[in-house]
C-alpha positions in Angstrom: 0.0 0.0 0.0 1.5 3.3 -1.1 1.3 6.1 1.5 1.4 9.7 0.4 3.3 12.2 2.5 1.3 15.3 3.3 3.2 18.6 3.7 1.8 21.3 5.8 0.9 24.6 4.2 3.6 26.3 6.2 6.2 24.4 4.3 5.0 26.1 1.1 4.9 29.6 2.5 7.4 32.4 1.7 8.2 35.5 3.5 7.1 38.8 2.0 8.1 42.2 3.3 5.5 44.8 2.7 5.0 48.4 3.9 1.6 49.7 5.1 0.5 52.9 6.7 0.2 53.2 10.5 -3.6 53.4 10.0 -3.6 50.1 8.2 -1.6 48.5 11.0 -4.1 49.9 13.6 -7.0 48.3 11.5 -5.1 45.1 11.3 -4.5 45.0 15.0 -8.2 45.4 15.7 -9.2 42.3 13.6 -6.2 40.1 13.7 -4.1 39.6 16.9 -0.4 39.2 16.5 0.4 35.7 15.4 -2.6 35.6 13.1 -1.8 38.5 10.8 -0.3 36.4 8.0 -3.3 34.2 7.8 -5.7 37.1 7.9 -3.8 39.0 5.2 -3.7 36.0 3.0 -7.4 35.5 3.4 -8.1 39.2 2.7 -6.0 39.2 -0.4 -7.7 36.0 -1.8 -11.1 37.5 -0.9 -10.3 40.8 -2.6 -8.9 39.1 -5.8 -12.0 36.9 -5.9 -14.3 39.8 -5.7 -12.3 41.6 -8.4 -12.5 38.6 -10.7 -16.3 38.4 -10.2 -16.7 42.1 -11.0 -14.5 41.6 -14.1 -16.5 38.6 -15.3 -19.8 40.4 -14.6 -18.6 43.4 -16.7 -17.5 41.1 -19.5 -20.9 39.2 -19.5 -22.7 42.5 -19.6 -20.6 43.8 -22.5 -21.3 40.6 -24.4 -25.0 40.7 -23.7 -25.2 44.3 -24.9 -23.2 43.4 -28.0 -25.6 40.6 -28.8 -28.8 42.3 -27.7 -30.1 43.2 -31.2 -29.5 39.7 -32.6 -31.1 38.1 -29.5 -34.1 40.3 -29.8 -34.5 39.4 -33.5 -34.2 35.7 -32.8 -36.8 36.0 -30.0 -39.2 37.8 -32.3 -38.7 35.1 -35.0 -39.3 32.3 -32.6 -42.3 34.0 -30.9 -44.5 33.1 -33.9 -43.4 29.5 -33.9 -44.0 29.3 -30.1 -47.5 30.7 -30.6 -48.4 28.1 -33.2 -47.2 25.3 -30.8 -49.3 26.7 -28.0 -52.4 26.9 -30.2 -51.9 23.4 -31.6 -51.1 21.5 -28.4 -52.6 23.8 -25.8 -49.4 23.6 -23.8 
């Protein structure tokens, strides 16, 4: 039976020196006690990037929908007549 060795996430972490304003440090101290800052900052960065990605995707979807709106409307109008015939014929 083959066993797989699991490495803890700390073995894959790297140190990063950053500079932030004193106000940001005060905010950080309020929500993340010393010893938990790295985890909190990592979660915050991932959350922020996720939200940014969602906003970008939403904007791209809106742009695409607006670009296709005229064609979509034309197709809907064409199919509306066919739909009506089916409703009349089968009473669905």
